[in-house]
C-alpha positions as CSV (number, residue, x, y, z in Angstrom):
1,X,19.2,20.2,-13.3
2,X,16.0,21.4,-14.6
3,X,13.7,20.5,-12.0
4,X,15.3,23.0,-9.5
5,X,14.8,25.5,-12.1
6,X,11.1,24.8,-12.3
7,X,10.8,24.9,-8.6
8,X,11.9,28.5,-8.7
9,X,9.0,29.4,-11.4
10,X,6.2,26.8,-10.3
11,X,6.8,26.4,-6.7
12,X,3.3,27.3,-5.6
13,X,1.6,25.2,-8.6
14,X,4.0,22.1,-7.9
15,X,3.0,22.2,-4.0
16,X,-0.5,21.4,-5.2
17,X,0.6,18.0,-6.3
18,X,0.6,16.7,-2.7
19,X,-2.7,18.0,-2.2
20,X,-3.8,16.1,-5.2
21,X,-2.5,13.0,-3.5
22,X,-4.0,13.7,-0.6
23,X,-7.4,13.9,-2.1
24,X,-6.9,10.8,-3.7
25,X,-5.9,9.0,-0.3
26,X,-9.2,10.6,1.2
27,X,-11.4,9.4,-1.8
28,X,-12.5,6.4,0.3
29,X,-14.5,8.6,2.7
30,X,-16.0,10.1,-0.4
31,X,-20.1,10.0,-0.1
32,X,-22.0,7.3,-1.8
33,X,-23.8,9.6,-3.8
34,X,-20.2,11.2,-4.8
35,X,-18.1,8.3,-4.9
36,X,-15.3,10.2,-7.1
37,X,-15.7,13.6,-5.8
38,X,-12.3,13.6,-4.4
39,X,-10.7,12.1,-7.4
40,X,-12.3,14.4,-10.0
41,X,-10.8,17.2,-7.7
42,X,-7.3,15.6,-7.9
43,X,-7.6,15.2,-11.5
44,X,-8.0,18.8,-11.9
45,X,-5.1,19.4,-10.2
46,X,-3.3,17.2,-12.2
47,X,-4.5,18.9,-15.3
48,X,-3.6,22.4,-14.1
49,X,-0.1,21.3,-13.2
50,X,0.5,19.7,-17.0
51,X,-0.8,22.9,-18.4
52,X,1.2,25.0,-16.3
53,X,4.3,23.0,-16.8
54,X,4.0,22.8,-20.5
55,X,3.4,26.5,-20.8
56,X,6.8,27.1,-18.9
57,X,8.4,24.7,-21.3
58,X,7.0,26.6,-24.2
59,X,7.9,30.2,-22.8
60,X,11.4,29.3,-21.7
61,X,14.4,28.3,-23.2
62,X,14.0,24.4,-22.1
63,X,14.0,22.0,-24.7
64,X,11.9,19.0,-24.6
65,X,14.7,16.8,-24.1
66,X,15.0,18.4,-20.7
67,X,14.4,16.5,-17.5
68,X,11.2,18.7,-17.0
69,X,9.6,16.4,-19.6
70,X,9.9,13.5,-17.1
71,X,7.7,15.8,-14.5
72,X,5.2,16.3,-17.4
73,X,4.8,12.3,-18.2
74,X,4.7,11.7,-14.5
75,X,1.7,13.9,-14.5
76,X,0.2,12.2,-17.5
77,X,0.6,8.9,-15.7
78,X,-1.1,10.1,-12.6
79,X,-4.1,11.3,-15.0
80,X,-4.1,7.8,-16.7
81,X,-4.4,6.3,-13.2
82,X,-7.1,8.8,-12.2
83,X,-9.2,8.0,-15.1
84,X,-9.1,4.3,-15.0
85,X,-10.0,4.6,-11.2
86,X,-13.0,6.6,-12.1
87,X,-14.0,4.0,-14.7
88,X,-13.2,6.0,-17.7
89,X,-10.4,3.4,-19.0
90,X,-10.3,4.5,-22.6
91,X,-9.3,7.8,-21.3
92,X,-7.1,6.4,-18.9
93,X,-5.3,4.4,-21.7
94,X,-4.9,7.2,-23.8
95,X,-2.4,8.8,-21.2
96,X,-0.5,5.6,-20.8
97,X,0.1,5.5,-24.4
98,X,1.3,9.1,-24.2
99,X,3.7,8.3,-21.7
100,X,5.1,5.3,-23.2
101,X,5.6,7.0,-26.5
102,X,7.3,9.9,-25.0
103,X,9.4,8.0,-23.0
104,X,10.3,5.3,-25.5
105,X,13.7,6.3,-25.8
106,X,14.2,7.0,-22.1
107,X,13.1,3.8,-20.5
108,X,16.7,3.3,-18.8
109,X,16.8,6.8,-17.7
110,X,17.1,6.8,-13.8
111,X,14.6,9.5,-13.5
112,X,12.3,8.2,-16.2
113,X,12.4,4.5,-15.5
114,X,9.8,4.4,-12.8
115,X,7.0,6.3,-14.8
116,X,7.5,3.8,-17.6
117,X,7.8,0.5,-15.1
118,X,4.5,2.0,-13.2
119,X,2.7,2.7,-16.7
120,X,3.3,-0.9,-17.9
121,X,1.9,-2.1,-14.6
122,X,-1.2,-0.3,-14.9
123,X,-1.6,-1.2,-18.4
124,X,-1.4,-4.8,-17.4
125,X,-4.4,-4.4,-14.7
126,X,-6.4,-2.5,-17.5
127,X,-6.2,-5.3,-19.9
128,X,-6.7,-7.9,-17.1
129,X,-9.9,-6.0,-16.5
130,X,-10.9,-6.2,-20.0
131,X,-10.3,-10.2,-19.5
132,X,-7.4,-9.6,-22.4
133,X,-5.0,-11.8,-20.0
134,X,-2.9,-12.2,-23.1
135,X,-2.2,-8.4,-23.7
136,X,-1.9,-7.8,-19.8
137,X,0.8,-10.4,-19.9
138,X,2.6,-8.4,-22.5
139,X,2.7,-5.3,-20.5
140,X,3.8,-7.2,-17.4
141,X,6.8,-8.7,-18.8
142,X,7.7,-5.4,-20.6
143,X,7.7,-4.2,-17.0
144,X,9.8,-7.1,-15.7
145,X,12.2,-7.1,-18.7
146,X,12.5,-3.3,-17.9
147,X,13.1,-3.8,-14.5
148,X,16.3,-6.7,-15.2
149,X,17.8,-4.4,-17.9
150,X,17.8,-1.2,-15.6
151,X,19.4,-3.2,-12.9
152,X,21.8,-5.0,-15.0
153,X,23.0,-1.9,-17.4
154,X,22.3,1.0,-15.0
155,X,22.4,-0.3,-11.2
156,X,21.9,3.0,-9.6
157,X,19.0,3.8,-7.4
158,X,16.4,5.4,-9.9
159,X,14.1,8.3,-8.9
160,X,10.8,7.8,-7.8
161,X,7.7,9.6,-9.3
162,X,6.5,11.3,-6.4
163,X,10.1,13.0,-5.4
164,X,10.2,14.6,-8.9
165,X,7.8,17.3,-7.2
166,X,9.9,17.9,-4.1
167,X,12.7,20.4,-3.5
168,X,16.4,19.1,-3.5
169,X,16.6,19.0,0.1
170,X,13.5,16.8,0.5
171,X,14.4,14.2,-2.0
172,X,14.8,10.6,-1.2
173,X,18.1,9.0,-0.1
174,X,19.9,6.5,-2.4
175,X,18.3,3.2,-0.3
176,X,15.1,4.8,-0.2
177,X,14.9,5.2,-3.7
178,X,16.1,1.8,-4.4
179,X,13.6,0.3,-2.0
180,X,10.7,2.0,-3.6
181,X,12.0,0.9,-6.8
182,X,12.1,-2.9,-5.4
183,X,8.6,-2.5,-3.8
184,X,7.5,-1.5,-7.6
185,X,9.0,-4.6,-9.4
186,X,7.5,-6.8,-6.5
187,X,4.0,-5.4,-7.4
188,X,4.8,-6.2,-11.0
189,X,5.6,-10.0,-9.9
190,X,2.6,-10.1,-8.0
191,X,0.5,-9.0,-10.9
192,X,2.2,-11.5,-13.0
193,X,1.5,-14.2,-10.6
194,X,-2.2,-13.6,-11.2
195,X,-2.1,-13.4,-14.8
196,X,-0.3,-16.5,-15.3
197,X,-3.0,-18.1,-13.2
198,X,-5.5,-16.7,-15.4
199,X,-3.9,-18.0,-18.4
200,X,-3.6,-21.4,-16.2
201,X,-0.2,-21.2,-16.3
202,X,0.1,-22.8,-12.9
203,X,3.5,-23.5,-12.1
204,X,4.9,-19.8,-13.1
205,X,1.7,-18.7,-11.2
206,X,3.1,-20.4,-8.2
207,X,6.5,-19.3,-8.6
208,X,5.9,-15.6,-9.1
209,X,3.7,-15.7,-6.2
210,X,6.5,-17.1,-4.2
211,X,8.8,-14.9,-5.2
212,X,6.4,-12.0,-4.4
213,X,6.0,-13.4,-0.5
214,X,9.8,-13.8,-0.4
215,X,10.6,-10.3,-1.5
216,X,7.9,-9.0,1.0
217,X,9.6,-10.7,3.7
218,X,12.9,-9.3,2.9
219,X,11.6,-5.6,2.8
220,X,9.2,-6.2,5.7
221,X,6.5,-4.6,3.5
222,X,3.6,-6.9,4.2
223,X,0.5,-7.5,6.3
224,X,0.8,-10.3,8.3
225,X,-2.6,-11.7,7.9
226,X,-2.7,-11.2,3.8
227,X,0.9,-12.6,3.4
228,X,-0.3,-15.7,5.5
229,X,-3.5,-16.3,3.8
230,X,-1.8,-16.1,0.4
231,X,1.3,-18.4,1.3
232,X,-1.4,-20.9,2.8
233,X,-3.2,-20.6,-0.5
234,X,-0.1,-21.1,-2.4
235,X,0.4,-24.4,-0.8
236,X,-2.8,-25.8,-2.2
237,X,-1.0,-25.5,-5.4
238,X,1.9,-27.5,-4.3
239,X,-0.6,-30.1,-2.8
240,X,-2.3,-30.6,-6.1
241,X,0.8,-31.3,-7.7
242,X,1.5,-33.8,-4.7
243,X,4.6,-31.9,-3.7
244,X,4.1,-32.0,0.1
245,X,7.6,-31.1,1.0
246,X,6.8,-27.7,-0.6
247,X,3.3,-27.6,0.7
248,X,4.0,-28.0,4.1
249,X,6.9,-25.2,3.9
250,X,4.5,-23.0,2.6
251,X,1.7,-23.6,5.4
252,X,4.4,-23.6,8.3
253,X,5.3,-20.3,6.7
254,X,1.8,-19.2,6.9
255,X,1.3,-20.2,10.3
256,X,4.7,-18.6,11.6
257,X,3.7,-15.1,10.1
258,X,0.1,-15.4,11.3
259,X,1.6,-15.4,14.7
260,X,2.8,-11.9,14.1
261,X,-1.0,-10.7,13.7
262,X,-2.3,-12.9,16.5
263,X,0.4,-11.0,18.8
264,X,-0.6,-7.5,17.4
265,X,-4.5,-8.5,17.8
266,X,-3.9,-9.4,21.5
267,X,-2.6,-5.8,21.9
268,X,-5.1,-4.0,19.7
269,X,-7.9,-6.2,21.3
270,X,-7.7,-4.2,24.7
271,X,-7.1,-1.1,23.1
272,X,-9.7,-0.7,20.5
273,X,-13.4,-1.0,20.4
274,X,-14.5,-1.6,16.6
275,X,-17.4,-2.5,14.9
276,X,-15.7,-3.6,12.0
277,X,-15.2,-7.4,11.5
278,X,-12.4,-8.9,13.0
279,X,-10.4,-10.7,10.2
280,X,-8.0,-12.6,12.6
281,X,-10.3,-15.7,13.5
282,X,-11.5,-16.0,10.2
283,X,-8.2,-15.9,8.5
284,X,-6.9,-18.5,11.3
285,X,-9.6,-20.7,10.6
286,X,-8.7,-20.8,6.8
287,X,-5.0,-21.7,7.3
288,X,-6.3,-24.5,9.7
289,X,-8.6,-25.7,6.8
290,X,-5.5,-25.8,4.5
291,X,-3.4,-27.9,7.0
292,X,-6.7,-30.0,7.0
293,X,-6.7,-30.4,3.1
294,X,-2.9,-31.2,3.3
295,X,-3.4,-33.9,6.0
296,X,-6.2,-35.5,3.7
297,X,-4.1,-35.0,0.5
298,X,-1.0,-36.9,2.0
299,X,-3.1,-39.7,3.5
300,X,-4.8,-40.1,0.2
301,X,-1.7,-39.9,-2.0
302,X,-0.1,-42.9,0.5
303,X,-3.3,-45.2,-0.1
304,X,-3.4,-44.5,-3.9
305,X,0.7,-45.3,-3.9
306,X,0.2,-48.5,-2.0
307,X,-2.7,-49.8,-4.0
308,X,-0.4,-49.2,-7.4
309,X,1.9,-51.7,-6.0
310,X,4.3,-49.1,-4.6
311,X,4.4,-50.6,-1.3
312,X,8.0,-51.9,-1.6
313,X,10.1,-50.3,1.0
314,X,12.8,-49.6,-1.9
315,X,10.1,-47.7,-3.8
316,X,9.4,-45.3,-0.9
317,X,13.2,-44.7,-0.4
318,X,13.7,-44.1,-4.2
319,X,10.7,-41.7,-4.3
320,X,12.2,-39.6,-1.5
321,X,15.8,-39.8,-2.9
322,X,14.3,-38.1,-6.1
323,X,12.6,-35.5,-4.2
324,X,15.9,-34.9,-2.3
325,X,17.5,-34.5,-5.7
326,X,14.9,-32.1,-7.1
327,X,15.2,-29.9,-4.1
328,X,18.9,-29.8,-4.5
329,X,18.8,-29.0,-8.3
330,X,16.3,-26.1,-7.3
331,X,18.5,-24.6,-4.8
332,X,21.4,-24.5,-7.3
333,X,18.4,-22.9,-9.9
334,X,17.6,-20.4,-7.5
335,X,21.2,-19.2,-6.7
336,X,21.7,-18.9,-10.4
337,X,18.6,-17.2,-11.1
338,X,18.9,-14.7,-8.1
339,X,19.5,-11.3,-8.5
340,X,23.1,-10.5,-9.8
341,X,24.2,-8.7,-7.2
342,X,25.5,-11.6,-5.7
343,X,27.7,-12.2,-8.9
344,X,28.8,-8.5,-8.9
345,X,29.7,-8.2,-5.2
346,X,31.9,-11.9,-5.8
347,X,33.5,-10.2,-9.0
348,X,34.3,-7.1,-7.2
349,X,36.0,-8.7,-4.1
350,X,39.5,-8.4,-5.7
351,X,39.2,-4.9,-7.3
352,X,39.8,-2.4,-4.5
353,X,41.1,0.0,-6.7
354,X,37.6,0.5,-8.3
355,X,36.8,3.8,-9.4
356,X,34.3,5.6,-6.9
357,X,31.4,5.4,-9.3
358,X,31.8,1.5,-9.5
359,X,31.5,1.5,-5.6
360,X,28.3,3.5,-5.4
361,X,27.0,1.2,-8.1
362,X,28.0,-2.0,-6.3
363,X,26.5,-0.6,-3.2
364,X,23.1,0.2,-4.8
365,X,23.2,-3.4,-6.3
366,X,23.4,-4.9,-3.0
367,X,20.1,-3.6,-2.3
368,X,18.7,-5.9,-5.1
369,X,16.3,-8.6,-3.7
370,X,15.3,-12.1,-4.9
371,X,14.1,-12.4,-8.5
372,X,12.5,-15.4,-10.2
373,X,14.8,-18.3,-10.8
374,X,16.1,-19.2,-14.1
375,X,14.2,-22.1,-14.6
376,X,11.1,-21.8,-12.2
377,X,9.3,-25.4,-13.2
378,X,12.0,-27.2,-11.5
379,X,12.2,-25.4,-8.2
380,X,11.2,-26.0,-4.8
381,X,11.5,-22.4,-3.1
382,X,12.0,-21.9,0.5
383,X,11.4,-18.9,2.9
384,X,15.0,-19.3,4.3
385,X,14.8,-16.6,6.9
386,X,12.0,-18.1,8.6
387,X,12.6,-20.6,11.2
388,X,10.2,-23.3,10.8
389,X,11.3,-26.5,12.5
390,X,8.8,-26.7,15.2
391,X,6.1,-25.9,13.0
392,X,6.8,-28.5,10.3
393,X,7.6,-31.1,12.7
394,X,3.9,-31.3,13.6
395,X,3.0,-33.3,10.5
396,X,5.3,-35.6,8.2
397,X,5.9,-34.4,4.4
398,X,6.4,-38.3,3.5
399,X,4.2,-40.6,2.2
400,X,2.6,-42.6,5.1
401,X,3.3,-46.6,5.1
402,X,1.6,-48.0,7.9
403,X,-1.3,-47.2,10.4
404,X,1.1,-45.6,13.1
405,X,2.4,-43.2,10.8
406,X,-1.2,-42.7,9.2
407,X,-2.6,-42.1,12.6
408,X,-0.2,-39.4,13.3
409,X,-1.3,-37.7,10.0
410,X,-5.0,-38.1,11.1
411,X,-4.3,-36.7,14.5
412,X,-2.6,-33.5,13.0
413,X,-5.7,-32.9,10.8
414,X,-8.2,-33.6,13.2
415,X,-6.7,-30.9,15.5
416,X,-7.0,-28.3,12.8
417,X,-10.8,-29.7,12.0
418,X,-11.5,-28.4,15.3
419,X,-9.9,-25.1,15.3
420,X,-11.7,-24.5,11.9
421,X,-14.9,-25.5,13.7
422,X,-14.1,-22.6,16.3
423,X,-15.1,-20.2,13.7
424,X,-17.1,-21.9,11.0
425,X,-20.0,-22.8,13.1
426,X,-23.1,-24.2,11.2
427,X,-25.4,-21.1,12.3
428,X,-23.8,-18.5,10.0
429,X,-21.5,-20.5,8.0
430,X,-23.6,-23.5,6.6
431,X,-21.6,-24.3,3.4
432,X,-18.2,-23.9,5.1
433,X,-19.2,-26.0,7.7
434,X,-20.7,-28.6,5.9
435,X,-17.3,-29.0,3.7
436,X,-15.5,-29.2,7.3
437,X,-17.3,-32.0,8.5
438,X,-17.1,-33.7,5.0
439,X,-13.3,-33.2,5.5
440,X,-13.4,-34.7,8.9
441,X,-15.3,-37.8,7.3
442,X,-12.5,-37.9,4.6
443,X,-9.7,-38.2,7.3
444,X,-11.5,-41.4,8.9
445,X,-11.8,-42.7,5.3
446,X,-8.4,-42.9,4.2
447,X,-7.0,-43.6,8.1
448,X,-9.4,-46.8,8.0
449,X,-7.4,-47.7,5.0
450,X,-4.4,-48.3,7.1
451,X,-6.1,-50.1,9.9
452,X,-5.6,-53.9,9.9
453,X,-8.4,-54.7,12.6
454,X,-11.4,-55.1,10.4
455,X,-13.8,-54.5,13.2
456,X,-12.3,-51.1,14.1
457,X,-12.2,-50.0,10.4
458,X,-15.9,-50.6,10.4
459,X,-16.2,-48.4,13.5
460,X,-14.2,-45.6,11.6
461,X,-16.9,-45.7,8.9
462,X,-19.6,-45.6,11.5
463,X,-17.8,-42.3,13.0
464,X,-18.2,-41.0,9.3
465,X,-22.1,-42.2,9.0
466,X,-22.9,-40.6,12.4
467,X,-21.4,-36.9,11.7
468,X,-22.8,-36.9,8.3
469,X,-26.2,-37.9,9.0
470,X,-26.5,-35.4,12.0
471,X,-25.5,-32.6,9.7
472,X,-28.1,-34.1,6.8
473,X,-30.8,-33.9,9.5
474,X,-30.2,-30.2,10.0
475,X,-30.4,-29.0,6.2
476,X,-33.1,-28.0,4.4
477,X,-33.1,-29.7,0.9
478,X,-35.0,-26.6,-0.5
479,X,-32.0,-24.3,0.4
480,X,-28.9,-26.7,0.3
481,X,-29.8,-29.5,-2.3
482,X,-26.4,-29.7,-3.7
483,X,-24.9,-30.2,-0.2
484,X,-27.5,-32.6,0.7
485,X,-26.8,-34.7,-2.5
486,X,-23.2,-35.1,-1.4
487,X,-23.9,-35.9,2.0
488,X,-26.4,-38.7,1.1
489,X,-24.1,-40.1,-1.8
490,X,-21.1,-40.2,1.1
491,X,-23.4,-41.7,3.6
492,X,-24.6,-44.4,1.2
493,X,-21.0,-45.0,0.6
494,X,-19.7,-45.5,3.9
495,X,-22.6,-47.9,4.6
496,X,-21.5,-50.0,1.6
497,X,-17.9,-49.9,3.1
498,X,-19.3,-51.2,6.0
499,X,-21.3,-54.0,4.5
500,X,-17.9,-55.1,2.6
501,X,-16.0,-55.1,5.9
502,X,-19.0,-57.1,7.9
503,X,-18.9,-59.7,5.4
504,X,-14.7,-59.9,5.5
505,X,-15.3,-60.1,9.5
506,X,-17.4,-63.2,8.9
507,X,-14.8,-64.9,6.3
508,X,-12.1,-63.8,9.1
509,X,-14.0,-65.7,11.8
510,X,-14.9,-68.6,9.5
511,X,-18.2,-68.6,10.4
512,X,-21.5,-66.4,10.0
513,X,-24.2,-66.1,12.9
514,X,-28.0,-65.0,12.6
515,X,-26.8,-61.5,14.3
516,X,-24.0,-61.4,11.5
517,X,-26.5,-61.6,8.5
518,X,-29.0,-59.5,10.2
519,X,-26.2,-56.7,10.2
520,X,-24.9,-57.1,6.8
521,X,-28.6,-57.0,5.7
522,X,-29.5,-53.8,7.7
523,X,-26.4,-52.3,6.2
524,X,-27.1,-52.9,2.7
525,X,-30.8,-51.7,3.3
526,X,-29.4,-48.4,4.6
527,X,-27.0,-47.9,2.0
528,X,-29.7,-48.5,-0.7
529,X,-32.4,-46.4,1.0
530,X,-29.5,-43.3,1.1
531,X,-28.8,-43.9,-2.5
532,X,-32.3,-44.1,-3.4
533,X,-32.5,-40.7,-1.5
534,X,-30.0,-39.1,-3.7
535,X,-31.6,-40.4,-7.0
536,X,-35.1,-39.3,-5.7
537,X,-33.5,-35.7,-5.3
538,X,-33.1,-35.6,-9.1
539,X,-36.4,-36.0,-9.8
540,X,-38.9,-33.5,-10.9
541,X,-41.8,-32.2,-8.6
542,X,-44.1,-34.8,-10.2
543,X,-41.6,-37.7,-9.5
544,X,-40.1,-37.9,-13.1
545,X,-36.3,-38.4,-13.6
546,X,-34.8,-36.4,-16.4
547,X,-33.9,-37.9,-19.6
548,X,-30.3,-36.3,-19.3
549,X,-28.5,-35.6,-16.5
550,X,-26.7,-32.2,-15.7
551,X,-23.0,-32.5,-16.5
552,X,-21.9,-32.6,-13.0
553,X,-24.4,-35.2,-11.9
554,X,-23.8,-37.7,-14.8
555,X,-20.9,-39.8,-12.9
556,X,-22.4,-39.7,-9.4
557,X,-25.8,-40.7,-10.4
558,X,-24.5,-43.3,-12.9
559,X,-22.1,-44.6,-10.1
560,X,-25.3,-44.6,-7.6
561,X,-27.1,-47.2,-9.9
562,X,-23.9,-49.2,-10.2
563,X,-23.4,-49.3,-6.6
564,X,-27.2,-50.3,-6.0
565,X,-26.9,-52.9,-8.3
566,X,-24.0,-54.3,-6.6
567,X,-25.4,-54.0,-3.3
568,X,-28.5,-55.8,-4.2
569,X,-26.2,-58.7,-4.5
570,X,-24.9,-58.4,-0.8
571,X,-28.2,-59.5,0.6
572,X,-27.8,-62.7,2.6
573,X,-31.4,-64.5,2.1
574,X,-32.3,-68.3,2.1
575,X,-35.8,-67.5,0.6
576,X,-35.6,-68.3,-3.3
577,X,-38.3,-65.7,-4.2
578,X,-36.2,-63.1,-2.3
579,X,-33.1,-64.2,-4.2
580,X,-34.6,-63.7,-7.5
581,X,-36.0,-60.3,-6.6
582,X,-32.8,-59.4,-5.4
583,X,-30.9,-60.1,-8.6
584,X,-33.8,-58.8,-10.9
585,X,-33.4,-55.6,-8.7
586,X,-29.3,-55.9,-9.3
587,X,-30.2,-56.3,-13.2
588,X,-32.4,-53.4,-13.3
589,X,-29.6,-51.1,-11.8
590,X,-27.2,-52.4,-14.3
591,X,-29.5,-52.2,-17.1
592,X,-30.3,-48.1,-16.4
593,X,-26.4,-47.4,-16.5
594,X,-26.1,-49.3,-19.7
595,X,-29.0,-48.0,-21.6
596,X,-28.2,-44.5,-20.5
597,X,-24.7,-44.9,-22.0
598,X,-26.0,-46.3,-25.0
599,X,-28.4,-43.2,-25.5
600,X,-25.5,-40.7,-24.4
601,X,-22.4,-42.1,-25.9
602,X,-20.6,-39.2,-24.7
603,X,-20.8,-40.0,-21.2
604,X,-19.0,-43.3,-21.4
605,X,-15.7,-42.1,-20.8
606,X,-16.8,-40.5,-17.5
607,X,-18.0,-44.0,-16.1
608,X,-16.1,-46.4,-18.4
609,X,-14.8,-49.0,-15.6
610,X,-18.6,-49.2,-14.3
611,X,-20.1,-49.2,-17.8
612,X,-18.1,-52.1,-18.9
613,X,-18.9,-54.2,-15.7
614,X,-22.5,-53.2,-16.1
615,X,-22.5,-54.7,-19.6
616,X,-20.9,-57.9,-18.7
617,X,-23.8,-58.1,-15.4
618,X,-26.6,-57.6,-18.0
619,X,-25.6,-60.7,-19.7
620,X,-24.4,-62.7,-16.6
621,X,-27.6,-62.1,-14.2
622,X,-30.3,-63.3,-16.7
623,X,-28.1,-66.7,-16.5
624,X,-27.6,-66.7,-12.8
625,X,-31.6,-66.1,-12.6
626,X,-31.8,-69.3,-14.6
627,X,-29.7,-71.4,-12.0
628,X,-31.3,-70.1,-9.4
629,X,-34.6,-71.5,-10.6
630,X,-33.1,-74.5,-11.9
631,X,-31.5,-75.4,-8.3
632,X,-35.0,-74.8,-6.6
633,X,-36.8,-76.7,-8.8
634,X,-37.9,-80.1,-7.5
635,X,-36.3,-83.2,-9.3
């Protein structure tokens, strides 16, 4: 092999390769004034090595088809990485293209495949940084396809890039080579997950992310904190798809792996004293927040399912059956799309007389890990190596049908709310703390839907008002205007819910007392006052409303006007003048919505249902005012 000959001639020069790698590793300690000092030194070493090896080729009888060319292209690749990392991307791209051109016909060579695959990966990163995600996807798919072809057609453990610069006795074992090759492919899948996400290919991004996490588990090559955080983040995709079974599985997996980090953290905490920020409490709180979002999503979906006439028992059973069938189909697809090693092993069971080389090939293939399923869009993917029963049984993955079931989900979510609050305190984490309190409010809101006792439902909304008002009082609108508006709107909404519930309560009791009238009218006033605070926040410093609202404020503003129009009609008064005043106030709010939509027809679809009701009310309320006047006039 030519590499042994080159070691005899250029042993001293090639030993510099490790020095260059050490310089790159230590570059993180370079001073801010010279951030790339070590990498520039490493570049000089790579360039000198490349020049010396090319000189050797020219002076010797070794042809360009020799294995030595792989060493030259390995250095070409390292120079490309170096240039990209020092923000000289065009030069880096040139080196990468030289590699791909020189090894065009040697992609499946066991010495060259890792060089080419690594180059494809870095070209993907390079074009992603340039925001050309389609081109980045092209190179990463080339890397993925190359791995698949090599494992199918060659099947031997390929050389790693770094061992090309080692003497024969220092080279890697077959298992070590295969392990590094699999790690390289895992990086490809990780990058593909990111690129598919950038291209809004959400299903594919989720599957590639899951496969990456699965391979990291299988090889035990992962940081527990990062793995758990990524897995919890993946759960949020499944949550948006209303795939609660898969979302819960990801969250339980995240919690399980995070326990490893907690165990290590307990040991290190007593041994180390560092000023670096500890990521453990932060990530623990983030995972708890993801669990909370899961509980909110499950309660919300259950409510919507019931409201859409899905409360029939057979409908629930049919939905669960479909989910089960989907999971079984997925397992079949996942098995079909898994690595070819399983098929190869089975095919070789009855071929004991295979030649030794075939046995070696089979042994190497048995190292192959999980790959992307054949039909990823239909799969529910699992981390089968994890025992998650205790974690998954903390909360249901099925839509709830009644208050006891909803309460179990609520209590689980509330537990994670308290856990996340331990880290995200308002002093230092204002916006995060606000979001957590809002989540707590949402838990109460959706739980109240399943409560049959009207008075208890009203108390749940009162809890919402109390926690949100306390938070609003602590915020400075000048610094947190957006969040103040969110809180104002939600508080007004909660007061409005209480108005409706108090009216229902009087109907249930079949009587209305002066106390009940006072309570209803007070709640109406509080809701109107808070909606008005929200609307006033939109005004300029001199008190003028904008003629056109910002895009993200159009719907909440028009809905606020709509709700105020509705609330004025809830006042219970005997005085005719006040009745007429309230109807007039309602009419003014409905008119505002209609006139704004007529002036800005592009927003009609944003508030279509409210707009249509407002149109009707603008026609009906003047008639109602005439009726009130007529009934109050003396005969």
